[in-house]
C-alpha positions as CSV (number, residue, x, y, z in Angstrom):
1,M,0.3,0.1,0.0
2,S,1.3,3.7,-0.7
3,Y,1.3,6.2,2.2
4,F,-1.3,8.4,1.2
5,P,-4.4,6.3,-0.8
6,T,-5.2,7.1,-4.7
7,W,-8.4,9.0,-4.3
8,R,-10.5,7.4,-7.2
9,P,-13.4,9.8,-8.7
10,A,-16.7,9.6,-6.1
11,T,-19.6,7.5,-8.4
12,G,-22.3,7.4,-6.0
13,N,-24.0,9.2,-3.1
14,V,-22.0,8.6,-0.8
15,V,-18.4,9.7,-1.1
16,M,-15.5,7.3,0.8
17,P,-12.2,8.8,2.5
18,D,-10.4,7.8,-0.8
19,E,-12.6,9.1,-3.2
20,R,-12.6,12.7,-4.4
21,L,-15.3,15.3,-5.6
22,P,-15.2,17.1,-8.5
23,A,-12.9,20.8,-8.0
24,A,-16.0,23.2,-7.6
25,A,-17.7,20.5,-5.4
26,S,-14.9,20.4,-3.3
27,L,-14.2,24.2,-2.6
28,T,-17.8,24.3,-1.1
29,M,-17.6,21.3,0.7
30,G,-14.5,22.7,1.8
31,V,-16.1,26.0,2.8
32,Q,-18.8,24.2,4.4
33,H,-16.7,22.7,6.9
34,L,-14.6,25.6,7.9
35,L,-18.1,27.7,8.3
36,A,-19.5,24.6,10.5
37,M,-16.3,25.0,12.8
38,S,-15.5,28.7,12.2
39,G,-17.7,30.0,14.8
40,S,-16.2,28.1,17.7
41,T,-12.9,28.7,16.4
42,I,-12.9,32.1,16.2
43,V,-15.0,32.5,19.8
44,A,-12.6,30.5,21.6
45,P,-9.5,32.9,20.9
46,I,-11.4,36.1,21.3
47,L,-12.5,34.6,25.7
48,M,-9.4,33.4,26.0
49,G,-7.6,36.7,24.6
50,F,-6.0,35.3,21.6
51,D,-5.7,36.7,18.8
52,P,-8.3,34.8,16.7
53,N,-6.6,35.4,12.9
54,V,-3.7,33.7,14.1
55,A,-6.1,30.9,15.7
56,V,-7.9,30.5,12.4
57,F,-4.4,30.5,10.3
58,F,-2.9,27.5,12.8
59,S,-6.0,25.8,12.5
60,G,-5.4,25.3,9.1
61,I,-2.1,24.5,9.7
62,G,-2.9,21.5,12.2
63,T,-5.4,20.3,9.7
64,L,-2.8,20.0,6.9
65,L,-0.4,18.4,9.7
66,F,-3.2,16.0,10.8
67,F,-3.9,14.9,7.4
68,I,-0.2,14.1,6.6
69,L,0.2,12.0,9.9
70,T,-3.0,9.6,9.1
71,A,-1.8,9.4,5.6
72,G,-4.6,11.3,4.4
73,R,-7.1,8.9,5.3
74,V,-9.1,10.2,8.6
75,P,-11.2,12.8,7.3
76,S,-11.2,15.7,10.6
77,Y,-10.6,19.7,10.7
78,L,-8.8,20.7,13.7
79,G,-10.0,23.9,15.3
80,S,-9.6,25.9,18.9
81,S,-10.1,23.7,21.7
82,F,-13.1,25.1,24.3
83,A,-11.1,22.7,26.7
84,F,-8.6,25.2,26.9
85,I,-10.3,27.9,27.8
86,A,-10.6,27.9,31.9
87,V,-6.7,27.0,32.2
88,V,-5.7,29.8,30.1
89,L,-8.0,32.3,31.8
90,A,-6.5,30.9,35.2
91,V,-3.3,31.4,33.9
92,T,-3.5,34.9,32.1
93,A,-5.0,36.0,35.5
94,Q,-2.0,35.1,37.8
95,P,0.3,38.6,39.0
96,G,2.5,39.5,35.5
97,A,1.4,36.5,33.4
98,T,0.4,36.9,29.8
99,I,-0.2,35.1,26.8
100,A,3.0,34.0,26.3
101,S,2.7,32.2,29.5
102,A,-0.6,30.3,28.6
103,L,1.6,29.3,25.3
104,G,4.1,27.8,27.1
105,G,1.7,25.5,29.1
106,I,-0.5,24.5,25.6
107,V,2.7,23.3,23.7
108,A,3.6,21.3,26.9
109,C,0.1,20.0,27.0
110,G,0.5,19.3,23.2
111,A,3.8,17.2,24.0
112,I,2.0,15.3,26.8
113,Y,-0.6,14.3,24.1
114,A,1.9,13.3,21.4
115,L,3.7,11.1,23.9
116,I,-0.2,9.4,24.8
117,G,-0.3,9.2,20.8
118,L,3.2,7.2,20.9
119,I,2.2,4.9,23.2
120,V,-1.2,4.1,22.1
121,M,0.6,3.5,18.6
122,A,3.4,1.0,20.4
123,V,0.4,-0.9,22.9
124,G,-3.0,0.1,21.5
125,A,-6.1,2.3,22.9
126,G,-7.2,-0.2,25.5
127,W,-5.1,1.0,28.6
128,V,-7.1,4.6,27.8
129,E,-9.9,3.3,27.9
130,K,-9.5,1.6,31.4
131,L,-7.5,4.7,32.1
132,M,-10.1,7.0,31.5
133,P,-13.7,5.2,31.3
134,P,-16.9,7.2,30.5
135,V,-17.8,8.5,34.2
136,V,-14.2,10.0,34.1
137,T,-13.9,11.6,31.3
138,G,-17.2,13.3,31.4
139,T,-16.4,14.4,35.0
140,I,-13.7,16.0,33.6
141,G,-15.4,17.5,30.8
142,M,-18.3,19.1,33.1
143,A,-15.5,20.3,35.3
144,I,-14.0,22.8,33.0
145,G,-17.7,24.1,32.1
146,L,-18.3,24.7,35.4
147,N,-15.0,26.1,36.1
148,L,-15.8,28.4,33.8
149,A,-19.1,29.5,35.3
150,P,-17.9,32.8,37.2
151,V,-16.3,34.1,33.7
152,A,-19.2,34.0,32.1
153,V,-21.1,35.4,34.6
154,N,-18.9,38.5,35.2
155,Q,-19.0,38.9,31.4
156,L,-22.9,39.3,31.7
157,N,-22.4,41.7,34.1
158,A,-20.4,43.9,32.4
159,F,-17.4,42.9,34.7
160,G,-19.3,45.2,37.9
161,T,-21.3,47.8,36.0
162,P,-24.0,46.3,33.5
163,T,-26.4,48.0,31.8
164,A,-29.9,47.8,30.4
165,G,-28.6,47.6,26.8
166,H,-25.3,45.2,27.9
167,L,-28.0,42.7,29.2
168,T,-30.6,42.9,26.9
169,V,-28.2,41.8,23.8
170,A,-26.3,39.1,25.6
171,L,-29.7,37.6,26.9
172,L,-30.9,38.0,23.4
173,T,-28.1,36.2,21.9
174,V,-28.4,33.5,24.2
175,L,-31.8,33.1,23.3
176,C,-31.2,33.3,19.4
177,M,-28.0,30.4,19.6
178,A,-30.5,28.5,21.7
179,L,-33.5,28.5,18.9
180,I,-32.0,27.7,16.0
181,S,-29.9,24.6,18.3
182,S,-33.7,23.9,18.9
183,Y,-35.8,25.0,16.1
184,G,-33.4,25.2,13.2
185,P,-32.7,22.6,10.2
186,R,-29.8,20.2,10.8
187,A,-27.2,22.4,8.4
188,T,-27.8,25.5,10.5
189,R,-27.8,23.9,14.2
190,R,-24.4,23.0,13.4
191,V,-23.4,26.6,12.7
192,S,-25.4,27.9,16.4
193,V,-22.5,29.6,17.1
194,L,-22.0,31.5,14.2
195,L,-25.8,32.5,13.3
196,A,-25.9,33.4,16.9
197,L,-22.8,35.7,16.8
198,A,-24.0,37.1,13.6
199,F,-27.5,38.0,15.3
200,G,-25.8,39.3,18.3
201,Y,-23.6,41.3,15.4
202,A,-26.6,42.8,13.7
203,L,-28.4,43.5,17.0
204,V,-25.4,46.2,18.0
205,L,-25.5,47.5,14.8
206,V,-29.4,48.6,14.9
207,L,-29.1,49.2,18.7
208,G,-25.4,50.9,19.0
209,N,-24.5,52.5,15.6
210,G,-28.2,52.9,14.9
211,F,-30.2,54.3,17.8
212,G,-27.4,54.5,20.4
213,F,-28.9,52.5,22.8
214,V,-25.7,50.6,23.3
215,P,-22.1,51.5,22.4
216,G,-21.9,51.2,18.5
217,I,-19.2,48.8,16.8
218,D,-16.1,51.2,15.3
219,F,-14.5,49.8,12.3
220,A,-11.7,52.5,11.9
221,K,-8.9,49.7,12.5
222,V,-11.0,47.8,9.9
223,G,-10.3,50.4,7.5
224,E,-6.9,50.8,8.6
225,A,-5.8,47.2,8.0
226,A,-4.3,45.5,5.5
227,W,-5.7,43.0,3.0
228,F,-2.9,40.4,3.3
229,G,-0.1,40.2,6.0
230,L,1.3,37.8,8.0
231,P,-0.4,37.1,11.2
232,K,1.2,38.5,15.0
233,F,3.1,35.7,16.1
234,V,3.6,35.3,19.6
235,S,6.5,33.1,21.2
236,P,5.8,31.1,24.2
237,E,7.2,31.7,27.7
238,F,7.5,28.3,30.2
239,H,6.4,28.6,33.6
240,W,5.8,25.8,35.5
241,S,3.0,27.6,37.4
242,A,1.3,27.6,33.9
243,V,2.4,24.1,32.9
244,T,0.7,22.2,35.9
245,L,-2.4,24.1,35.3
246,I,-2.6,23.3,31.4
247,A,-0.9,20.1,30.5
248,P,-3.7,18.3,32.4
249,V,-6.2,19.0,29.8
250,A,-4.6,16.7,27.5
251,I,-6.4,14.0,29.4
252,V,-9.7,15.7,27.7
253,L,-8.5,15.9,24.5
254,V,-7.4,12.2,24.4
255,A,-10.8,11.6,25.3
256,E,-12.5,13.8,23.3
257,N,-10.2,12.6,20.0
258,L,-10.7,8.8,21.1
259,G,-14.5,9.3,20.6
260,H,-14.2,11.0,17.5
261,I,-12.2,8.9,15.7
262,K,-14.5,5.9,16.6
263,A,-17.7,7.8,15.5
264,L,-16.0,8.2,12.1
265,G,-15.6,4.8,12.1
266,A,-18.9,4.2,12.3
267,I,-20.4,6.4,10.0
268,T,-17.9,5.5,7.4
269,G,-18.2,2.0,7.9
270,Q,-14.4,1.9,8.0
271,N,-12.8,0.7,11.2
272,M,-9.9,3.5,12.0
273,D,-8.7,2.4,15.3
274,R,-5.3,1.6,13.8
275,F,-5.4,5.5,13.0
276,I,-6.0,6.2,16.9
277,G,-2.4,6.7,18.3
278,R,-1.4,8.9,15.2
279,G,-4.5,11.3,15.7
280,F,-3.3,11.9,19.3
281,V,0.1,12.2,18.1
282,A,-0.9,14.5,14.9
283,D,-3.6,16.3,17.3
284,G,-0.6,16.4,19.9
285,L,2.2,18.2,17.6
286,A,-0.7,20.3,15.6
287,T,-0.9,21.6,19.5
288,M,2.3,22.2,20.0
289,V,3.0,24.1,16.3
290,A,0.0,27.0,17.4
291,G,1.1,26.9,20.7
292,S,5.3,28.1,19.4
293,G,3.7,30.8,17.1
294,G,0.6,32.0,19.6
295,G,-2.8,30.1,18.6
296,T,-4.5,28.1,20.5
297,G,-4.9,24.1,21.5
298,V,-6.4,22.6,18.9
299,T,-9.0,19.1,18.6
300,T,-11.1,17.6,16.0
301,Y,-14.5,18.9,15.9
302,A,-17.6,16.9,16.4
303,E,-19.4,20.0,14.0
304,N,-17.6,18.1,11.4
305,I,-18.7,14.8,12.0
306,G,-21.9,15.9,11.8
307,V,-21.8,17.9,8.6
308,M,-20.1,14.5,7.5
309,A,-22.9,12.5,8.5
310,M,-25.6,14.8,7.1
311,T,-24.0,15.5,3.7
312,K,-22.2,11.7,3.2
313,V,-19.3,13.2,1.6
314,Y,-15.9,12.0,3.5
315,S,-13.3,12.6,1.5
316,T,-10.6,14.0,3.5
317,L,-9.5,15.9,0.2
318,V,-11.7,18.0,1.7
319,F,-10.2,18.9,4.7
320,V,-7.0,20.2,2.7
321,V,-9.5,22.4,1.0
322,A,-11.0,23.8,4.4
323,A,-6.9,23.6,5.4
324,L,-6.0,26.1,3.0
325,V,-8.9,28.5,3.2
326,A,-8.1,29.2,6.6
327,I,-4.6,30.0,6.0
328,L,-5.5,32.5,3.6
329,L,-8.4,34.0,5.7
330,G,-5.4,34.0,8.6
331,L,-3.0,36.2,6.7
332,S,-5.5,38.5,6.0
333,P,-5.2,41.1,8.5
334,K,-8.3,43.1,7.8
335,F,-10.4,40.1,8.5
336,G,-9.0,39.7,11.9
337,A,-9.5,43.2,12.5
338,L,-13.2,42.4,11.7
339,L,-13.3,39.9,14.2
340,Q,-11.8,42.5,16.5
341,T,-15.1,44.7,16.5
342,I,-17.4,41.7,17.8
343,P,-18.9,43.9,20.4
344,A,-18.4,42.8,24.6
345,P,-22.0,42.0,25.0
346,V,-21.8,39.2,21.9
347,L,-18.9,37.7,23.4
348,A,-20.7,37.2,26.6
349,G,-24.1,35.8,25.5
350,L,-21.9,33.2,23.4
351,S,-19.7,32.8,27.1
352,V,-23.1,31.9,28.8
353,S,-24.1,29.8,25.8
354,V,-20.9,28.1,25.2
355,F,-19.7,27.5,28.3
356,G,-22.9,25.8,29.6
357,L,-23.0,23.9,26.5
358,I,-19.5,22.1,27.9
359,A,-21.0,21.6,30.9
360,S,-24.1,19.8,29.8
361,A,-22.7,18.2,26.7
362,M,-20.2,16.0,29.6
363,A,-23.6,14.8,31.2
364,R,-24.3,13.2,27.9
365,I,-21.0,11.2,28.0
366,W,-22.8,9.6,30.8
367,I,-26.4,8.9,29.4
368,E,-24.8,7.5,26.4
369,A,-22.5,5.0,27.9
370,K,-25.2,4.5,30.5
371,V,-23.0,5.4,33.8
372,D,-24.6,3.4,36.9
373,F,-24.4,6.0,39.4
374,S,-26.3,4.0,42.0
375,D,-22.6,2.6,42.1
376,P,-21.0,4.5,45.1
377,R,-17.5,4.1,43.0
378,N,-19.2,6.3,39.7
379,L,-20.7,8.4,42.1
380,F,-17.9,9.5,44.3
381,T,-15.8,10.0,41.8
382,A,-17.4,12.4,39.7
383,G,-18.9,13.9,43.4
384,V,-15.2,15.0,44.6
385,A,-13.8,15.9,41.6
386,L,-16.7,18.6,40.3
387,I,-16.0,20.1,43.4
388,F,-12.3,20.8,43.3
389,G,-13.5,21.8,39.2
390,G,-16.2,24.0,39.8
391,G,-14.9,25.1,43.1
392,D,-11.3,26.1,41.3
393,F,-9.7,24.5,44.3
394,T,-5.9,24.8,44.3
395,L,-3.6,22.2,45.6
396,R,-0.4,23.8,46.8
397,I,2.8,22.1,47.9
398,G,5.6,24.5,48.4
399,E,6.5,26.6,44.9
400,F,4.2,23.7,42.8
401,A,0.3,24.8,42.5
402,L,-1.7,22.7,40.6
403,G,-5.2,25.0,39.6
404,G,-8.7,23.5,39.8
405,I,-9.3,21.7,36.5
406,G,-6.0,19.8,37.5
407,T,-7.0,18.8,41.0
408,S,-10.6,17.8,39.4
409,T,-8.6,15.4,36.6
410,L,-6.2,13.9,39.0
411,A,-8.8,13.4,41.7
412,A,-11.1,11.9,39.0
413,L,-8.6,9.5,37.4
414,I,-7.3,8.1,41.0
415,L,-10.2,8.1,42.7
416,Y,-11.8,5.8,40.1
417,Q,-9.2,3.4,40.2
418,L,-8.4,3.3,44.0
419,L,-11.9,2.7,44.7
420,G,-12.0,-0.2,41.7
421,F,-9.3,-2.3,44.1
422,G,-10.6,-5.4,45.3
423,R,-13.9,-5.3,43.4
424,K,-14.7,-8.2,40.7
425,A,-14.5,-7.1,37.1
């Protein structure tokens, strides 16, 4: 077998990973996948204080890296991971810390993730599933969402000075996203974050720029920005406090990517388990590359899997097109300047919606896996870890400090294994 597949022309309604569409159709599908993840990949870096232009640029680079390392056989797009939001905000809130400090933690997280991938390539993924069963992964993910609750509330309250206009725009943005997610056609549900952002943006244009009820949007910097140019790259700085806060996110990324690759195998009818290790390595390296230049940590996206399930187009070449378009957008300072004009109340509404969904979506892992909460082992594992994460409990031993997400992750992993000693299989 050659390293890459020999993509043959698609002939049926279902387009398999090793098939290709005509150029025009590939471009259309690539843009559709880019739109499916763009809301999240734009919103996540802005909420963390990153340059969204750099994040979009590195999402394209990361996707190409994933395509190459998985031999062009796993259809996936790598976008900004929401799992990093809580820990990055915790790092940048520390005295003297900057985005560069958080980038060092992201690079370290990617390195751990890639190392796990190398181990999986050597011995298989069975140990991952034993170490991180659904009760553990669901709990860690939910703790991340709960840890973000104070951030969302602070944004909703405009950091202490809420106005009627600010709250109105924020809550209408929340309502818009909820209505689209609940009642919209399947295609629009996949881009509910993007559509809610567009709705909130238009609302501020009318209420602010039009009637002056809220602060309007200033387009001066958009007009001044060049159409093409390099993104504003930032180099990482490595600090132990940042690394210990951010590195545990690797556990969440492993669980997320494992589920996505298995889901891809299910919908394509092709067993992709042999690519799990490669997928971890690729995702880890892509996160390291992004963190080395000022981008956010990346992960595979459920939104793109949803688009594939809906269109029945699984061609991996479509994701190469999506990645190239993302890189071009990342090379446009004008596009980045436009993203920076997203109003504060719109971001507040998106924070409430997205952070809440992080927590509630993790509960779905428990439900789908039929986690038995009448079993004290599961009950205590989830309960203790959620308190540590939601309460942002920081464990300090001398100069070593492990933040709320880290202590929650550690508690879930250790408690589940500890409470399993002496039990029958």
